[in-house]
LUMDREN-65121 format. One record per residue (C-alpha): x, y, z; residue number from 0. Coordinates in Angstrom, 2 decimals, always signed. Example, Ala and Ser with C-alpha at 12.3 -4.5 7.8 and 13.67 -1.06 7.14 Angstrom:
# LUMDREN-65121
+12.30	-4.50	+7.80	0
+13.67	-1.06	+7.14	1
***
This chain:
# LUMDREN-65121
+0.01	+8.97	-62.04	0
+2.13	+10.37	-64.95	1
+1.84	+13.97	-66.23	2
+0.62	+14.37	-69.75	3
+2.87	+16.42	-71.95	4
+1.39	+18.38	-74.77	5
+3.61	+20.08	-77.37	6
+1.82	+23.03	-78.99	7
-0.59	+25.62	-77.69	8
-2.85	+26.01	-80.66	9
-6.55	+24.99	-80.81	10
-5.73	+21.24	-80.71	11
-3.19	+21.44	-77.98	12
-5.49	+23.66	-75.80	13
-8.46	+21.43	-76.32	14
-6.47	+18.32	-75.60	15
-5.09	+19.99	-72.32	16
-8.59	+20.96	-71.28	17
-10.11	+17.56	-71.87	18
-7.31	+15.86	-69.91	19
-7.23	+18.40	-67.11	20
-11.00	+18.16	-66.62	21
-10.57	+14.41	-66.12	22
-8.15	+15.00	-63.25	23
-5.01	+14.52	-65.33	24
-1.98	+16.74	-64.69	25
-0.79	+18.50	-67.88	26
+2.33	+20.37	-68.97	27
+1.87	+22.27	-72.11	28
+4.98	+23.41	-74.12	29
+4.43	+26.39	-76.44	30
+7.16	+27.59	-78.74	31
+5.89	+31.10	-79.30	32
+7.06	+33.98	-76.92	33
+7.00	+37.70	-77.07	34
+10.23	+37.44	-79.19	35
+9.62	+34.12	-81.03	36
+6.68	+33.88	-83.54	37
+6.05	+31.93	-86.71	38
+5.58	+33.11	-90.28	39
+1.84	+33.22	-89.75	40
+1.29	+34.02	-86.06	41
+1.50	+37.63	-84.84	42
+1.15	+37.10	-81.06	43
+2.23	+34.66	-78.37	44
-1.34	+34.15	-77.16	45
-2.55	+30.52	-77.01	46
-5.13	+29.36	-79.68	47
-4.39	+32.37	-81.90	48
-6.66	+32.39	-84.99	49
-4.26	+32.87	-87.86	50
-6.52	+32.89	-91.04	51
-10.35	+33.46	-90.79	52
-12.24	+34.26	-87.60	53
-15.02	+31.88	-88.71	54
-15.78	+28.32	-87.63	55
-18.13	+28.12	-90.68	56
-21.77	+27.06	-90.53	57
-23.35	+26.54	-87.12	58
-26.32	+24.64	-88.44	59
-26.41	+21.30	-86.61	60
-29.44	+20.13	-88.62	61
-28.01	+20.22	-92.22	62
-24.34	+20.98	-92.01	63
-21.45	+18.59	-91.25	64
-19.41	+21.39	-89.60	65
-22.41	+22.57	-87.61	66
-22.94	+19.00	-86.49	67
-19.31	+18.85	-85.35	68
-19.82	+22.09	-83.39	69
-22.76	+20.46	-81.48	70
-21.01	+17.19	-80.87	71
-18.01	+19.11	-79.38	72
-20.37	+21.15	-77.22	73
-21.86	+17.98	-75.85	74
-18.35	+16.80	-75.11	75
-17.55	+19.90	-73.07	76
-15.24	+21.58	-75.65	77
-13.34	+24.58	-74.36	78
-12.84	+25.86	-77.90	79
-16.57	+25.86	-78.69	80
-17.37	+27.36	-75.23	81
-14.99	+30.26	-75.91	82
-16.27	+30.65	-79.43	83
-19.87	+30.81	-78.23	84
-18.94	+33.37	-75.62	85
-17.14	+35.70	-78.06	86
-19.21	+35.29	-81.24	87
-20.00	+38.19	-83.57	88
-22.84	+38.32	-86.13	89
-22.07	+36.30	-89.19	90
-25.31	+35.08	-90.81	91
-25.54	+31.30	-90.34	92
-21.89	+30.99	-89.40	93
-20.10	+30.89	-86.03	94
-17.60	+33.73	-86.16	95
-15.76	+35.22	-83.26	96
-13.87	+38.36	-82.10	97
-10.52	+36.73	-82.78	98
-8.53	+38.45	-79.97	99
-11.23	+38.00	-77.34	100
-11.55	+34.34	-78.25	101
-7.86	+33.50	-77.98	102
-7.48	+35.46	-74.75	103
-10.48	+33.53	-73.24	104
-8.91	+30.24	-74.22	105
-5.64	+31.29	-72.72	106
-7.24	+32.44	-69.48	107
-8.97	+29.12	-69.07	108
-5.87	+27.17	-69.71	109
-3.65	+29.27	-67.57	110
-6.07	+29.28	-64.55	111
-6.76	+25.54	-64.66	112
-5.21	+23.98	-61.47	113
-4.16	+20.84	-63.45	114
-2.35	+22.67	-66.21	115
+1.06	+24.38	-66.32	116
+2.49	+26.17	-69.33	117
+6.18	+26.13	-70.29	118
+7.35	+28.53	-73.00	119
+10.13	+27.35	-75.26	120
+10.71	+25.17	-78.22	121
+10.75	+21.36	-78.17	122
+13.18	+20.34	-80.90	123
+13.00	+16.60	-80.82	124
+10.45	+13.84	-80.39	125
+10.70	+12.81	-76.75	126
+12.38	+9.58	-76.20	127
+11.21	+8.99	-72.61	128
+8.02	+7.12	-71.64	129
+6.04	+10.18	-70.64	130
+2.66	+10.24	-72.34	131
+2.90	+12.88	-75.06	132
+0.55	+14.63	-77.56	133
+2.34	+16.40	-80.39	134
-0.12	+19.14	-81.57	135
+2.31	+21.57	-83.10	136
+0.13	+22.27	-85.99	137
+0.89	+22.93	-89.65	138
+3.77	+25.30	-88.76	139
+5.77	+22.74	-86.83	140
+9.37	+24.08	-86.38	141
+12.07	+22.74	-88.73	142
+13.94	+21.12	-85.95	143
+10.91	+19.12	-84.60	144
+9.82	+18.34	-88.14	145
+13.19	+16.75	-88.99	146
+12.94	+14.77	-85.70	147
+9.40	+13.52	-86.53	148
+10.68	+12.53	-89.97	149
+13.63	+10.67	-88.44	150
+11.41	+8.96	-85.88	151
+8.68	+7.78	-88.32	152
+10.74	+7.20	-91.46	153
+7.88	+8.86	-93.47	154
+8.25	+12.05	-95.51	155
+6.30	+15.03	-94.36	156
+3.66	+16.18	-96.87	157
+2.72	+19.79	-97.32	158
+0.21	+22.23	-98.83	159
-0.02	+26.04	-99.01	160
-2.62	+27.93	-96.97	161
-3.45	+31.62	-97.33	162
-4.69	+34.52	-95.18	163
-7.35	+37.09	-96.08	164
-6.93	+40.87	-95.52	165
-8.80	+42.75	-92.74	166
-10.25	+46.26	-93.28	167
-11.16	+49.10	-90.83	168
-14.94	+49.62	-91.01	169
-14.78	+53.28	-90.78	170
-12.75	+53.49	-94.04	171
-15.47	+51.77	-96.05	172
-17.76	+53.96	-98.33	173
-21.31	+53.16	-97.34	174
-22.71	+55.26	-100.13	175
-21.69	+52.18	-102.20	176
-21.55	+49.36	-99.71	177
-24.48	+48.00	-97.66	178
-25.22	+45.67	-94.82	179
-27.09	+42.39	-95.68	180
-26.73	+38.70	-95.15	181
-27.30	+36.53	-98.10	182
-31.05	+35.89	-98.42	183
-31.41	+38.08	-95.26	184
-30.52	+34.95	-93.28	185
-30.43	+35.50	-89.49	186
-27.74	+33.42	-87.89	187
-26.66	+33.18	-84.28	188
-26.88	+36.60	-82.72	189
-27.44	+38.14	-86.21	190
-30.15	+40.25	-87.68	191
-29.96	+39.46	-91.45	192
-27.54	+42.33	-91.98	193
-24.36	+40.64	-90.84	194
-22.13	+41.24	-93.80	195
-20.88	+44.39	-95.64	196
-21.43	+44.06	-99.40	197
-19.50	+45.88	-102.19	198
-21.16	+45.48	-105.61	199
-19.46	+45.30	-108.97	200
-20.76	+45.92	-112.53	201
-19.75	+43.50	-115.29	202
-17.11	+45.94	-116.50	203
-15.70	+46.40	-112.99	204
-15.70	+42.69	-112.36	205
-13.72	+41.79	-115.58	206
-11.18	+44.58	-114.84	207
-10.78	+43.23	-111.26	208
-10.23	+39.73	-112.58	209
-7.58	+40.90	-115.06	210
-5.82	+42.77	-112.14	211
-5.90	+39.67	-109.96	212
-4.38	+37.49	-112.79	213
-1.65	+40.01	-113.85	214
-0.83	+41.29	-110.31	215
+2.62	+40.63	-108.87	216
+2.67	+37.61	-106.65	217
+4.86	+36.28	-103.85	218
+7.72	+34.17	-105.14	219
+8.13	+30.62	-103.82	220
+11.37	+29.13	-102.75	221
+12.65	+26.31	-104.99	222
+11.74	+23.59	-102.52	223
+8.10	+25.11	-102.33	224
+7.36	+25.14	-106.07	225
+5.70	+21.68	-106.23	226
+3.63	+22.20	-103.07	227
-0.14	+22.22	-103.76	228
-2.81	+24.50	-102.40	229
-5.56	+23.23	-100.07	230
-8.65	+23.39	-102.26	231
-10.81	+24.78	-99.38	232
-8.63	+27.91	-99.09	233
-7.38	+28.74	-102.52	234
-5.84	+32.28	-103.11	235
-8.25	+34.65	-104.78	236
-5.96	+35.03	-107.72	237
-5.64	+31.25	-108.18	238
-9.48	+30.99	-108.45	239
-9.41	+33.82	-111.02	240
-6.85	+31.93	-113.17	241
-9.22	+28.89	-113.33	242
-11.78	+30.83	-115.37	243
-13.20	+34.41	-115.58	244
-16.54	+33.38	-114.13	245
-15.15	+31.19	-111.23	246
-15.23	+33.98	-108.58	247
-18.86	+34.89	-109.56	248
-19.89	+31.35	-108.57	249
-17.58	+31.36	-105.46	250
-16.96	+34.07	-102.90	251
-18.18	+36.88	-105.17	252
-21.58	+35.38	-106.12	253
-24.29	+38.06	-106.30	254
-27.26	+35.83	-105.62	255
-29.48	+36.54	-102.47	256
-28.30	+40.24	-102.19	257
-30.04	+43.40	-103.18	258
-28.15	+46.71	-103.55	259
-30.27	+49.49	-102.01	260
-28.17	+52.15	-103.82	261
-28.85	+50.96	-107.38	262
-31.92	+49.79	-109.38	263
-29.86	+47.59	-111.72	264
-28.73	+44.19	-110.52	265
-25.08	+43.80	-109.47	266
-22.90	+41.41	-111.55	267
-20.78	+40.34	-108.56	268
-20.39	+41.14	-104.86	269
-17.51	+41.24	-102.47	270
-18.53	+40.43	-98.94	271
-16.76	+41.41	-95.65	272
-17.47	+39.63	-92.34	273
-17.19	+41.21	-88.90	274
-13.84	+40.30	-87.30	275
-14.18	+41.67	-83.68	276
-16.90	+42.39	-81.19	277
-16.52	+46.17	-81.52	278
-17.46	+45.79	-85.21	279
-14.41	+48.03	-86.14	280
-12.67	+45.40	-88.22	281
-14.03	+43.32	-91.15	282
-12.20	+40.67	-93.14	283
-12.75	+40.21	-96.92	284
-14.43	+36.76	-97.28	285
-12.63	+34.40	-99.51	286
-9.91	+36.85	-100.38	287
-6.94	+34.90	-99.08	288
-4.06	+35.85	-101.32	289
-0.41	+35.52	-102.32	290
-0.45	+39.01	-104.07	291
+2.48	+41.27	-102.84	292
+1.44	+43.87	-100.26	293
+1.59	+46.84	-102.67	294
-0.46	+44.94	-105.13	295
-3.09	+43.96	-102.59	296
-3.60	+47.65	-101.63	297
-3.71	+48.77	-105.27	298
-6.08	+46.08	-106.57	299
-8.47	+45.70	-103.62	300
-8.96	+49.51	-103.59	301
-10.63	+49.17	-106.97	302
-13.55	+47.43	-105.29	303
-16.43	+49.85	-105.10	304
-16.75	+51.02	-101.58	305
-13.14	+50.18	-100.69	306
-11.47	+52.97	-102.59	307
-10.28	+54.56	-99.37	308
-10.00	+51.27	-97.34	309
-7.38	+51.15	-94.61	310
-5.98	+47.70	-93.92	311
-5.46	+46.34	-90.39	312
-3.80	+43.36	-92.00	313
-2.96	+42.40	-95.51	314
-3.18	+38.91	-96.85	315
-0.48	+36.29	-96.91	316
+0.49	+32.71	-97.55	317
+2.26	+30.08	-95.61	318
+3.34	+26.50	-95.96	319
+1.56	+23.93	-93.96	320
+2.97	+20.46	-93.24	321
+1.18	+17.26	-92.13	322
+2.11	+13.63	-91.53	323
+0.94	+10.51	-93.35	324
-1.49	+9.77	-90.55	325
-3.35	+6.74	-92.14	326
-0.05	+4.89	-92.15	327
+1.50	+6.21	-88.94	328
-1.39	+6.46	-86.44	329
-3.56	+3.84	-84.80	330
-7.31	+4.26	-84.20	331
-6.68	+6.33	-81.05	332
-4.16	+8.75	-82.70	333
-1.17	+6.97	-81.20	334
+2.10	+6.77	-83.24	335
+2.19	+2.97	-84.02	336
+5.95	+2.62	-83.41	337
+5.91	+4.82	-80.20	338
+2.52	+4.19	-78.48	339
+3.26	+6.75	-75.69	340
+3.05	+9.47	-78.37	341
-0.15	+10.84	-79.92	342
-0.61	+13.38	-82.66	343
-3.44	+15.97	-82.81	344
-4.53	+18.93	-84.89	345
-3.70	+19.93	-88.43	346
-0.39	+18.15	-88.41	347
-2.53	+14.94	-88.56	348
-4.12	+16.07	-91.94	349
-7.38	+17.34	-90.63	350
-8.20	+20.76	-92.12	351
-9.93	+23.67	-90.40	352
-10.03	+25.23	-86.91	353
-12.83	+23.07	-85.55	354
-11.53	+19.85	-87.01	355
-8.14	+20.55	-85.47	356
-9.76	+21.13	-82.15	357
-11.90	+18.03	-82.48	358
-8.84	+15.87	-82.92	359
-7.24	+17.50	-79.85	360
-10.43	+16.71	-77.87	361
-10.17	+13.06	-78.88	362
-6.45	+12.91	-78.21	363
-6.79	+14.41	-74.81	364
-9.64	+12.05	-73.97	365
-7.74	+8.92	-75.21	366
-4.59	+9.93	-73.43	367
-6.39	+10.53	-70.16	368
-7.91	+6.97	-70.34	369
-4.44	+5.48	-70.91	370
-2.94	+7.35	-68.02	371
-5.70	+6.52	-65.48	372
-5.95	+2.91	-66.68	373
-9.51	+3.23	-67.97	374
-10.86	+1.51	-71.11	375
-10.66	+3.68	-74.30	376
-13.98	+4.25	-75.96	377
-14.11	+5.63	-79.52	378
-16.88	+7.97	-80.64	379
-19.48	+6.14	-82.85	380
-18.53	+5.88	-86.46	381
-21.92	+7.51	-87.34	382
-20.80	+10.76	-85.58	383
-18.83	+13.63	-87.05	384
-16.18	+12.98	-84.48	385
-15.92	+9.27	-85.17	386
-15.89	+9.85	-88.90	387
-13.07	+12.41	-88.76	388
-11.11	+10.06	-86.54	389
-11.66	+7.06	-88.80	390
-10.55	+9.12	-91.93	391
-7.14	+10.13	-90.58	392
-6.33	+6.89	-88.82	393
-6.81	+4.43	-91.69	394
-9.76	+4.90	-93.93	395
-8.22	+7.50	-96.16	396
-6.02	+6.45	-99.16	397
-2.55	+6.91	-97.82	398
-1.01	+7.36	-101.29	399
-3.26	+10.36	-102.01	400
-3.85	+11.59	-98.44	401
-4.60	+15.38	-98.40	402
-6.00	+17.65	-95.63	403
-9.79	+17.16	-95.22	404
-12.63	+19.21	-93.73	405
-15.41	+17.35	-92.02	406
-18.22	+16.38	-94.54	407
-21.03	+13.97	-94.93	408
-19.01	+11.94	-97.43	409
-16.87	+10.68	-94.49	410
-19.98	+9.38	-92.65	411
-21.70	+6.08	-93.37	412
-24.99	+6.72	-95.30	413
-28.21	+6.61	-93.26	414
-30.11	+3.36	-93.36	415
-33.13	+3.02	-95.58	416
-34.38	+5.06	-98.48	417
-34.44	+8.84	-97.55	418
-35.57	+11.68	-99.59	419
-32.58	+13.81	-100.93	420
-33.89	+16.96	-99.21	421
-34.00	+15.12	-95.88	422
-30.59	+13.31	-96.26	423
-28.45	+15.84	-94.36	424
-30.93	+16.10	-91.59	425
-30.90	+12.39	-91.28	426
-27.15	+12.24	-90.90	427
-27.28	+14.89	-88.25	428
-30.20	+13.49	-86.25	429
-28.60	+10.00	-86.21	430
-25.16	+11.33	-85.12	431
-26.54	+13.30	-82.15	432
-28.65	+10.42	-81.00	433
-25.67	+8.07	-81.18	434
-23.29	+10.45	-79.56	435
-25.64	+11.16	-76.60	436
-26.11	+7.45	-76.16	437
-22.30	+6.86	-76.24	438
-21.74	+9.70	-73.73	439
-24.39	+8.33	-71.45	440
***
């Protein structure tokens, strides 16, 4: 039986390796990062490092597409969801993790699996042998491998910019101004209704802050990067501010559902911080991904009430993400049409988000295992989040306008019959879980 080769040790690569190894397939994982070699966004050589947020977003499997995807992956024995659940921190209705503990847990599971071996070092070219291969190098695929993929496929890479939010030390926050509260006091998994730190702003403070964001000095792009778009789901805070002075008040800084215990008057806007590690010593500023220069970030973010003396464990940043034209290049099981021994998985396929990336890895590992063992390939039902995500990137998306996509109900077929609008999301979720369980069984 042939060994499965996986290139890339991110969330998709690790999930693919786990799914294959659990099915009795021998796996060799190649990871480029070492103690000396990093990427422009990674800071460690640990497998499955969380680069941007520490959140997997909503964990509600009854009314949220991403929460539904969580539950489907749990049912499929996902390593990534298992490690996320084991290392979660309070985050209202979201599933957020201690980022370091999460990545170390994934690495430990992969390293200790008897069917997986890890080889450190860069793969610079698309393999030309007939060994089954999954390329899960992510949006930060090295230049050498990117050029080789381009040469192999004959299709141009596409790209978008993604950004990273700053992280603050909790003990540097002024709690005479800030307070703990989840929006609408919502108690999420492991939470108590007080899972976020909130920093209020008056109307005058808010408008001054918006002005500072818009006029602050930004990171310069290289000439070849200037026409690269942003991913709409992860816009830099200053780009949102440029779209209109009220944009942030209806986005990450919305004040609704929050009550300031330090003041009788209502706040005009609120900055929220979410727990980033289990010790609750680090908090990231929600929605504050940015391309502001470091000195400007420190200056501007310290004008936020409660953060005047903030100390930053990490400042924000921006990096260029690349992805292939999957609807043209890949078949319905994530195989490269012109080289069927090769599959792609993760954000390089054009799925967007940690969980979506891991989900594509789960399916790629499952499909590759079936190929290797000679079993029939079975595709998740189209009515499920897994099946819908797969269908989108492997043919249903418009190839000419293809852009990174999070899981959403718009990718799923509408439920049959006439359903009340309030019950529609629940209907999607109920149907998906029933269909997935029947498919698994």
